[in-house]
NUKE-897236 format. One record per residue: residue number from 1; residue in one letter; x, y, z of N, C-alpha, C, O in turn. Coordinates in Angstrom, 2 decimals. Layout:
<pts>
<nr: NUM, rest: a, neast: X, nnorth: Y, nup: Z, caeast: X, canorth: Y, caup: Z, ceast: X, cnorth: Y, cup: Z, oeast: X, onorth: Y, oup: Z>
...
</pts>
This chain:
<pts>
<nr: 1, rest: m, neast: 40.68, nnorth: 57.56, nup: 127.55, caeast: 40.01, canorth: 58.66, caup: 128.18, ceast: 38.58, cnorth: 58.26, cup: 128.50, oeast: 37.91, onorth: 57.63, oup: 127.69>
<nr: 2, rest: e, neast: 38.12, nnorth: 58.64, nup: 129.70, caeast: 36.78, canorth: 58.31, caup: 130.13, ceast: 35.75, cnorth: 59.17, cup: 129.42, oeast: 35.95, onorth: 60.36, oup: 129.21>
<nr: 3, rest: q, neast: 34.64, nnorth: 58.53, nup: 129.06, caeast: 33.58, canorth: 59.27, caup: 128.39, ceast: 32.70, cnorth: 59.93, cup: 129.44, oeast: 32.37, onorth: 59.30, oup: 130.45>
<nr: 4, rest: s, neast: 32.31, nnorth: 61.18, nup: 129.23, caeast: 31.48, canorth: 61.88, caup: 130.20, ceast: 30.04, cnorth: 61.38, cup: 130.12, oeast: 29.59, onorth: 60.92, oup: 129.07>
<nr: 5, rest: k, neast: 29.35, nnorth: 61.49, nup: 131.23, caeast: 27.96, canorth: 61.07, caup: 131.30, ceast: 27.10, cnorth: 62.29, cup: 131.59, oeast: 27.47, onorth: 63.15, oup: 132.38>
<nr: 6, rest: d, neast: 25.96, nnorth: 62.35, nup: 130.93, caeast: 25.03, canorth: 63.45, caup: 131.17, ceast: 24.24, cnorth: 63.19, cup: 132.44, oeast: 23.93, onorth: 62.04, oup: 132.77>
<nr: 7, rest: i, neast: 23.91, nnorth: 64.26, nup: 133.14, caeast: 23.09, canorth: 64.17, caup: 134.34, ceast: 21.86, cnorth: 65.04, cup: 134.11, oeast: 21.98, onorth: 66.21, oup: 133.76>
<nr: 8, rest: g, neast: 20.69, nnorth: 64.46, nup: 134.30, caeast: 19.46, canorth: 65.23, caup: 134.16, ceast: 19.14, cnorth: 65.98, cup: 135.43, oeast: 19.35, onorth: 65.48, oup: 136.53>
<nr: 9, rest: l, neast: 18.64, nnorth: 67.19, nup: 135.27, caeast: 18.23, canorth: 68.01, caup: 136.42, ceast: 16.77, cnorth: 68.40, cup: 136.24, oeast: 16.33, onorth: 68.71, oup: 135.14>
<nr: 10, rest: w, neast: 16.04, nnorth: 68.37, nup: 137.33, caeast: 14.63, canorth: 68.74, caup: 137.31, ceast: 14.43, cnorth: 69.96, cup: 138.19, oeast: 15.07, onorth: 70.10, oup: 139.23>
<nr: 11, rest: v, neast: 13.54, nnorth: 70.85, nup: 137.76, caeast: 13.21, canorth: 72.03, caup: 138.54, ceast: 12.18, cnorth: 71.61, cup: 139.59, oeast: 11.14, onorth: 71.04, oup: 139.26>
<nr: 12, rest: k, neast: 12.49, nnorth: 71.90, nup: 140.85, caeast: 11.61, canorth: 71.58, caup: 141.98, ceast: 11.22, cnorth: 72.87, cup: 142.68, oeast: 11.90, onorth: 73.88, oup: 142.56>
<nr: 13, rest: e, neast: 10.14, nnorth: 72.81, nup: 143.40, caeast: 9.67, canorth: 73.97, caup: 144.18, ceast: 9.81, cnorth: 73.63, cup: 145.66, oeast: 9.25, onorth: 72.64, oup: 146.12>
<nr: 14, rest: g, neast: 10.56, nnorth: 74.44, nup: 146.39, caeast: 10.77, canorth: 74.22, caup: 147.82, ceast: 10.20, cnorth: 75.38, cup: 148.64, oeast: 9.55, onorth: 76.28, oup: 148.11>
<nr: 15, rest: k, neast: 10.44, nnorth: 75.33, nup: 149.94, caeast: 9.95, canorth: 76.37, caup: 150.85, ceast: 10.53, cnorth: 77.74, cup: 150.51, oeast: 9.86, onorth: 78.76, oup: 150.66>
<nr: 16, rest: k, neast: 11.78, nnorth: 77.76, nup: 150.04, caeast: 12.45, canorth: 79.03, caup: 149.76, ceast: 12.51, cnorth: 79.36, cup: 148.27, oeast: 13.21, onorth: 80.29, oup: 147.87>
<nr: 17, rest: g, neast: 11.80, nnorth: 78.61, nup: 147.45, caeast: 11.80, canorth: 78.89, caup: 146.02, ceast: 12.20, cnorth: 77.69, cup: 145.19, oeast: 12.21, onorth: 76.56, oup: 145.68>
<nr: 18, rest: k, neast: 12.53, nnorth: 77.95, nup: 143.93, caeast: 12.87, canorth: 76.88, caup: 143.00, ceast: 14.33, cnorth: 76.47, cup: 143.13, oeast: 15.19, onorth: 77.28, oup: 143.48>
<nr: 19, rest: y, neast: 14.58, nnorth: 75.20, nup: 142.83, caeast: 15.94, canorth: 74.66, caup: 142.81, ceast: 15.98, cnorth: 73.51, cup: 141.81, oeast: 14.94, onorth: 73.04, oup: 141.35>
<nr: 20, rest: f, neast: 17.19, nnorth: 73.06, nup: 141.49, caeast: 17.38, canorth: 71.92, caup: 140.59, ceast: 17.72, cnorth: 70.68, cup: 141.43, oeast: 18.39, onorth: 70.78, oup: 142.45>
<nr: 21, rest: a, neast: 17.24, nnorth: 69.53, nup: 140.99, caeast: 17.54, canorth: 68.28, caup: 141.67, ceast: 17.83, cnorth: 67.20, cup: 140.63, oeast: 17.25, onorth: 67.20, oup: 139.55>
<nr: 22, rest: g, neast: 18.74, nnorth: 66.30, nup: 140.96, caeast: 19.09, canorth: 65.19, caup: 140.08, ceast: 19.94, cnorth: 64.19, cup: 140.82, oeast: 20.09, onorth: 64.27, oup: 142.04>
<nr: 23, rest: k, neast: 20.49, nnorth: 63.23, nup: 140.08, caeast: 21.35, canorth: 62.20, caup: 140.68, ceast: 22.60, cnorth: 62.03, cup: 139.85, oeast: 22.57, onorth: 62.10, oup: 138.62>
<nr: 24, rest: m, neast: 23.71, nnorth: 61.80, nup: 140.54, caeast: 24.97, canorth: 61.49, caup: 139.89, ceast: 24.89, cnorth: 60.05, cup: 139.36, oeast: 24.01, onorth: 59.31, oup: 139.79>
<nr: 25, rest: p, neast: 25.79, nnorth: 59.64, nup: 138.45, caeast: 25.75, canorth: 58.27, caup: 137.94, ceast: 25.86, cnorth: 57.20, cup: 139.03, oeast: 25.37, onorth: 56.09, oup: 138.84>
<nr: 26, rest: d, neast: 26.50, nnorth: 57.52, nup: 140.17, caeast: 26.60, canorth: 56.53, caup: 141.25, ceast: 25.39, cnorth: 56.54, cup: 142.18, oeast: 25.36, onorth: 55.79, oup: 143.15>
<nr: 27, rest: g, neast: 24.39, nnorth: 57.38, nup: 141.88, caeast: 23.17, canorth: 57.44, caup: 142.69, ceast: 23.16, cnorth: 58.53, cup: 143.74, oeast: 22.16, onorth: 58.70, oup: 144.43>
<nr: 28, rest: t, neast: 24.25, nnorth: 59.28, nup: 143.88, caeast: 24.31, canorth: 60.36, caup: 144.86, ceast: 23.38, cnorth: 61.49, cup: 144.44, oeast: 23.51, onorth: 62.01, oup: 143.34>
<nr: 29, rest: p, neast: 22.43, nnorth: 61.88, nup: 145.30, caeast: 21.55, canorth: 62.99, caup: 144.96, ceast: 22.30, cnorth: 64.32, cup: 144.94, oeast: 23.19, onorth: 64.55, oup: 145.76>
<nr: 30, rest: i, neast: 21.95, nnorth: 65.19, nup: 144.00, caeast: 22.54, canorth: 66.53, caup: 143.95, ceast: 21.42, cnorth: 67.56, cup: 143.92, oeast: 20.34, onorth: 67.33, oup: 143.37>
<nr: 31, rest: f, neast: 21.70, nnorth: 68.71, nup: 144.52, caeast: 20.74, canorth: 69.81, caup: 144.57, ceast: 21.49, cnorth: 71.09, cup: 144.23, oeast: 22.59, onorth: 71.32, oup: 144.74>
<nr: 32, rest: i, neast: 20.91, nnorth: 71.92, nup: 143.38, caeast: 21.55, canorth: 73.17, caup: 142.99, ceast: 20.60, cnorth: 74.31, cup: 143.33, oeast: 19.45, onorth: 74.35, oup: 142.88>
<nr: 33, rest: f, neast: 21.10, nnorth: 75.23, nup: 144.16, caeast: 20.31, canorth: 76.36, caup: 144.64, ceast: 20.92, cnorth: 77.66, cup: 144.14, oeast: 22.13, onorth: 77.78, oup: 144.01>
<nr: 34, rest: k, neast: 20.06, nnorth: 78.64, nup: 143.86, caeast: 20.53, canorth: 79.98, caup: 143.51, ceast: 21.11, cnorth: 80.61, cup: 144.77, oeast: 20.52, onorth: 80.49, oup: 145.85>
<nr: 35, rest: n, neast: 22.25, nnorth: 81.27, nup: 144.64, caeast: 22.90, canorth: 81.92, caup: 145.78, ceast: 22.19, cnorth: 83.24, cup: 146.06, oeast: 22.47, onorth: 84.26, oup: 145.43>
<nr: 36, rest: d, neast: 21.27, nnorth: 83.19, nup: 147.04, caeast: 20.50, canorth: 84.40, caup: 147.39, ceast: 21.32, cnorth: 85.43, cup: 148.15, oeast: 20.91, onorth: 86.58, oup: 148.28>
<nr: 37, rest: k, neast: 22.49, nnorth: 85.03, nup: 148.66, caeast: 23.32, canorth: 85.94, caup: 149.46, ceast: 24.42, cnorth: 86.59, cup: 148.64, oeast: 25.30, onorth: 87.25, oup: 149.19>
<nr: 38, rest: k, neast: 24.38, nnorth: 86.42, nup: 147.33, caeast: 25.43, canorth: 86.99, caup: 146.47, ceast: 25.31, cnorth: 88.52, cup: 146.45, oeast: 24.23, onorth: 89.08, oup: 146.30>
<nr: 39, rest: v, neast: 26.45, nnorth: 89.15, nup: 146.60, caeast: 26.52, canorth: 90.60, caup: 146.54, ceast: 26.93, cnorth: 90.96, cup: 145.11, oeast: 27.88, onorth: 90.39, oup: 144.58>
<nr: 40, rest: t, neast: 26.24, nnorth: 91.90, nup: 144.50, caeast: 26.54, canorth: 92.30, caup: 143.13, ceast: 27.99, cnorth: 92.76, cup: 143.03, oeast: 28.46, onorth: 93.58, oup: 143.83>
<nr: 41, rest: g, neast: 28.70, nnorth: 92.23, nup: 142.03, caeast: 30.10, canorth: 92.60, caup: 141.81, ceast: 31.08, cnorth: 91.77, cup: 142.63, oeast: 32.29, onorth: 91.94, oup: 142.49>
<nr: 42, rest: s, neast: 30.60, nnorth: 90.89, nup: 143.48, caeast: 31.50, canorth: 90.08, caup: 144.30, ceast: 31.96, cnorth: 88.84, cup: 143.51, oeast: 31.48, onorth: 88.58, oup: 142.41>
<nr: 43, rest: n, neast: 32.87, nnorth: 88.12, nup: 144.10, caeast: 33.42, canorth: 86.92, caup: 143.48, ceast: 32.66, cnorth: 85.65, cup: 143.96, oeast: 33.18, onorth: 84.55, oup: 143.79>
<nr: 44, rest: q, neast: 31.48, nnorth: 85.80, nup: 144.53, caeast: 30.70, canorth: 84.67, caup: 145.01, ceast: 30.02, cnorth: 83.95, cup: 143.84, oeast: 29.74, onorth: 84.57, oup: 142.82>
<nr: 45, rest: p, neast: 29.77, nnorth: 82.64, nup: 143.99, caeast: 29.13, canorth: 81.90, caup: 142.89, ceast: 27.66, cnorth: 82.29, cup: 142.73, oeast: 27.01, onorth: 82.73, oup: 143.68>
<nr: 46, rest: d, neast: 27.15, nnorth: 82.11, nup: 141.51, caeast: 25.74, canorth: 82.39, caup: 141.25, ceast: 24.84, cnorth: 81.27, cup: 141.80, oeast: 23.72, onorth: 81.52, oup: 142.23>
<nr: 47, rest: y, neast: 25.36, nnorth: 80.06, nup: 141.78, caeast: 24.61, canorth: 78.89, caup: 142.27, ceast: 25.50, cnorth: 78.08, cup: 143.20, oeast: 26.72, onorth: 78.12, oup: 143.10>
<nr: 48, rest: r, neast: 24.87, nnorth: 77.34, nup: 144.10, caeast: 25.58, canorth: 76.44, caup: 145.01, ceast: 25.04, cnorth: 75.02, cup: 144.81, oeast: 23.84, onorth: 74.82, oup: 144.69>
<nr: 49, rest: m, neast: 25.96, nnorth: 74.05, nup: 144.79, caeast: 25.56, canorth: 72.66, caup: 144.61, ceast: 25.82, cnorth: 71.90, cup: 145.91, oeast: 26.90, onorth: 72.01, oup: 146.51>
<nr: 50, rest: k, neast: 24.82, nnorth: 71.14, nup: 146.33, caeast: 24.92, canorth: 70.32, caup: 147.54, ceast: 24.76, cnorth: 68.86, cup: 147.14, oeast: 24.01, onorth: 68.53, oup: 146.22>
<nr: 51, rest: f, neast: 25.48, nnorth: 68.00, nup: 147.83, caeast: 25.38, canorth: 66.56, caup: 147.60, ceast: 24.60, cnorth: 65.95, cup: 148.75, oeast: 24.87, onorth: 66.22, oup: 149.92>
<nr: 52, rest: g, neast: 23.62, nnorth: 65.12, nup: 148.41, caeast: 22.85, canorth: 64.41, caup: 149.42, ceast: 23.51, cnorth: 63.08, cup: 149.76, oeast: 24.51, onorth: 62.70, oup: 149.15>
<nr: 53, rest: e, neast: 22.96, nnorth: 62.40, nup: 150.74, caeast: 23.46, canorth: 61.10, caup: 151.15, ceast: 22.68, cnorth: 60.00, cup: 150.45, oeast: 21.47, onorth: 60.13, oup: 150.22>
<nr: 54, rest: i, neast: 23.36, nnorth: 58.93, nup: 150.11, caeast: 22.70, canorth: 57.77, caup: 149.53, ceast: 22.07, cnorth: 56.99, cup: 150.68, oeast: 22.77, onorth: 56.60, oup: 151.62>
<nr: 55, rest: k, neast: 20.77, nnorth: 56.76, nup: 150.60, caeast: 20.08, canorth: 56.01, caup: 151.65, ceast: 20.37, cnorth: 54.53, cup: 151.46, oeast: 20.24, onorth: 53.99, oup: 150.36>
<nr: 56, rest: p, neast: 20.75, nnorth: 53.87, nup: 152.55, caeast: 21.00, canorth: 52.43, caup: 152.42, ceast: 19.71, cnorth: 51.69, cup: 152.09, oeast: 18.65, onorth: 51.99, oup: 152.65>
<nr: 57, rest: q, neast: 19.81, nnorth: 50.73, nup: 151.19, caeast: 18.64, canorth: 49.96, caup: 150.81, ceast: 18.49, cnorth: 48.79, cup: 151.76, oeast: 19.46, onorth: 48.27, oup: 152.31>
<nr: 58, rest: a, neast: 17.24, nnorth: 48.38, nup: 151.95, caeast: 16.96, canorth: 47.23, caup: 152.81, ceast: 17.58, cnorth: 45.99, cup: 152.18, oeast: 17.50, onorth: 45.78, oup: 150.97>
<nr: 59, rest: r, neast: 18.18, nnorth: 45.19, nup: 153.01, caeast: 18.78, canorth: 43.96, caup: 152.50, ceast: 17.68, cnorth: 42.99, cup: 152.11, oeast: 16.71, onorth: 42.83, oup: 152.86>
<nr: 60, rest: p, neast: 17.80, nnorth: 42.35, nup: 150.95, caeast: 16.76, canorth: 41.43, caup: 150.51, ceast: 16.53, cnorth: 40.27, cup: 151.47, oeast: 15.40, onorth: 39.80, oup: 151.60>
<nr: 61, rest: s, neast: 17.57, nnorth: 39.81, nup: 152.14, caeast: 17.41, canorth: 38.66, caup: 153.03, ceast: 16.50, cnorth: 39.01, cup: 154.21, oeast: 15.83, onorth: 38.13, oup: 154.75>
<nr: 62, rest: a, neast: 16.47, nnorth: 40.27, nup: 154.62, caeast: 15.62, canorth: 40.66, caup: 155.73, ceast: 14.16, cnorth: 40.74, cup: 155.29, oeast: 13.26, onorth: 40.55, oup: 156.11>
<nr: 63, rest: a, neast: 13.92, nnorth: 41.02, nup: 154.03, caeast: 12.56, canorth: 41.18, caup: 153.54, ceast: 11.91, cnorth: 39.85, cup: 153.20, oeast: 10.68, onorth: 39.74, oup: 153.19>
<nr: 64, rest: v, neast: 12.70, nnorth: 38.83, nup: 152.93, caeast: 12.17, canorth: 37.54, caup: 152.54, ceast: 11.98, cnorth: 36.69, cup: 153.79, oeast: 12.92, onorth: 36.51, oup: 154.58>
<nr: 65, rest: a, neast: 10.78, nnorth: 36.17, nup: 153.97, caeast: 10.50, canorth: 35.34, caup: 155.14, ceast: 11.23, cnorth: 34.00, cup: 155.00, oeast: 11.17, onorth: 33.36, oup: 153.95>
<nr: 66, rest: q, neast: 11.90, nnorth: 33.61, nup: 156.04, caeast: 12.61, canorth: 32.34, caup: 156.05, ceast: 11.64, cnorth: 31.22, cup: 156.41, oeast: 10.81, onorth: 31.41, oup: 157.30>
<nr: 67, rest: p, neast: 11.72, nnorth: 30.07, nup: 155.75, caeast: 10.82, canorth: 28.97, caup: 156.10, ceast: 11.12, cnorth: 28.46, cup: 157.51, oeast: 12.26, onorth: 28.45, oup: 157.96>
<nr: 68, rest: k, neast: 10.04, nnorth: 28.05, nup: 158.19, caeast: 10.20, canorth: 27.54, caup: 159.55, ceast: 10.85, cnorth: 26.16, cup: 159.50, oeast: 10.60, onorth: 25.37, oup: 158.58>
<nr: 69, rest: a, neast: 11.68, nnorth: 25.88, nup: 160.49, caeast: 12.34, canorth: 24.58, caup: 160.56, ceast: 11.30, cnorth: 23.52, cup: 160.89, oeast: 10.45, onorth: 23.72, oup: 161.75>
<nr: 70, rest: q, neast: 11.38, nnorth: 22.40, nup: 160.21, caeast: 10.47, canorth: 21.29, caup: 160.45, ceast: 10.97, cnorth: 20.49, cup: 161.66, oeast: 12.17, onorth: 20.27, oup: 161.80>
<nr: 71, rest: p, neast: 10.05, nnorth: 20.06, nup: 162.53, caeast: 10.49, canorth: 19.26, caup: 163.67, ceast: 11.05, cnorth: 17.91, cup: 163.18, oeast: 10.59, onorth: 17.36, oup: 162.18>
<nr: 72, rest: a, neast: 12.03, nnorth: 17.42, nup: 163.89, caeast: 12.64, canorth: 16.14, caup: 163.51, ceast: 11.65, cnorth: 15.01, cup: 163.71, oeast: 10.94, onorth: 14.95, oup: 164.72>
<nr: 73, rest: k, neast: 11.60, nnorth: 14.11, nup: 162.74, caeast: 10.70, canorth: 12.96, caup: 162.84, ceast: 11.39, cnorth: 11.87, cup: 163.66, oeast: 12.61, onorth: 11.68, oup: 163.58>
<nr: 74, rest: a, neast: 10.59, nnorth: 11.16, nup: 164.44, caeast: 11.14, canorth: 10.05, caup: 165.24, ceast: 11.51, cnorth: 8.91, cup: 164.31, oeast: 10.73, onorth: 8.53, oup: 163.44>
<nr: 75, rest: v, neast: 12.71, nnorth: 8.37, nup: 164.49, caeast: 13.19, canorth: 7.25, caup: 163.69, ceast: 12.95, cnorth: 5.97, cup: 164.48, oeast: 13.41, onorth: 5.85, oup: 165.62>
<nr: 76, rest: p, neast: 12.23, nnorth: 5.02, nup: 163.90, caeast: 11.98, canorth: 3.79, caup: 164.65, ceast: 13.28, cnorth: 3.01, cup: 164.88, oeast: 14.17, onorth: 3.02, oup: 164.03>
<nr: 77, rest: n, neast: 13.37, nnorth: 2.36, nup: 166.02, caeast: 14.54, canorth: 1.55, caup: 166.36, ceast: 14.40, cnorth: 0.20, cup: 165.66, oeast: 13.56, onorth: -0.60, oup: 166.05>
<nr: 78, rest: l, neast: 15.21, nnorth: -0.06, nup: 164.65, caeast: 15.14, canorth: -1.28, caup: 163.87, ceast: 16.17, cnorth: -2.32, cup: 164.33, oeast: 16.30, onorth: -3.37, oup: 163.70>
<nr: 79, rest: a, neast: 16.89, nnorth: -2.03, nup: 165.39, caeast: 17.90, canorth: -2.99, caup: 165.89, ceast: 17.17, cnorth: -4.19, cup: 166.48, oeast: 16.14, onorth: -4.05, oup: 167.12>
<nr: 80, rest: p, neast: 17.73, nnorth: -5.39, nup: 166.25, caeast: 17.09, canorth: -6.59, caup: 166.80, ceast: 17.10, cnorth: -6.54, cup: 168.33, oeast: 18.09, onorth: -6.15, oup: 168.95>
<nr: 81, rest: q, neast: 15.99, nnorth: -6.93, nup: 168.91, caeast: 15.86, canorth: -6.93, caup: 170.36, ceast: 16.45, cnorth: -8.22, cup: 170.92, oeast: 16.21, onorth: -9.31, oup: 170.40>
<nr: 82, rest: s, neast: 17.21, nnorth: -8.08, nup: 171.97, caeast: 17.84, canorth: -9.24, caup: 172.60, ceast: 17.67, cnorth: -9.12, cup: 174.10, oeast: 17.72, onorth: -8.03, oup: 174.66>
<nr: 83, rest: n, neast: 17.47, nnorth: -10.23, nup: 174.74, caeast: 17.33, canorth: -10.24, caup: 176.20, ceast: 18.66, cnorth: -10.35, cup: 176.90, oeast: 18.73, onorth: -10.22, oup: 178.12>
<nr: 84, rest: s, neast: 19.74, nnorth: -10.58, nup: 176.16, caeast: 21.05, canorth: -10.79, caup: 176.75, ceast: 21.76, cnorth: -9.45, cup: 176.88, oeast: 21.73, onorth: -8.64, oup: 175.95>
<nr: 85, rest: d, neast: 22.40, nnorth: -9.20, nup: 178.02, caeast: 23.16, canorth: -7.98, caup: 178.25, ceast: 24.56, cnorth: -8.07, cup: 177.64, oeast: 25.27, onorth: -7.07, oup: 177.56>
<nr: 86, rest: d, neast: 24.96, nnorth: -9.28, nup: 177.20, caeast: 26.30, canorth: -9.48, caup: 176.65, ceast: 26.42, cnorth: -9.02, cup: 175.21, oeast: 27.52, onorth: -8.73, oup: 174.75>
<nr: 87, rest: e, neast: 25.34, nnorth: -8.96, nup: 174.49, caeast: 25.39, canorth: -8.62, caup: 173.07, ceast: 25.24, cnorth: -7.11, cup: 172.87, oeast: 24.44, onorth: -6.46, oup: 173.54>
<nr: 88, rest: l, neast: 25.99, nnorth: -6.61, nup: 171.97, caeast: 25.85, canorth: -5.21, caup: 171.59, ceast: 24.94, cnorth: -5.12, cup: 170.37, oeast: 25.02, onorth: -6.00, oup: 169.51>
<nr: 89, rest: p, neast: 24.10, nnorth: -4.12, nup: 170.25, caeast: 23.13, canorth: -4.07, caup: 169.15, ceast: 23.73, cnorth: -3.68, cup: 167.80, oeast: 22.97, onorth: -3.43, oup: 166.86>
<nr: 90, rest: f, neast: 25.04, nnorth: -3.60, nup: 167.67, caeast: 25.60, canorth: -3.26, caup: 166.35, ceast: 26.58, cnorth: -4.25, cup: 165.88, oeast: 27.13, onorth: -4.10, oup: 164.79>
</pts>
């Protein structure tokens, strides 16, 4: 059986009043708001929970500057020089 994990909630102040905010174990943000539209005696919930989107993180490879490629160095020609067209240099 899987062990349950506790989730911490913090009281935040928004434009429309107070609400709870926290994160699920996988990092998904959660928000809990009081149901201001509840009619007394109805079967509506007292609170509503909304799930936020996980923002993609910047890839580390994009943040790290790649070293510039070094220009190729000229390699001196060490083959013996010959005046004859009949000989191959290898």
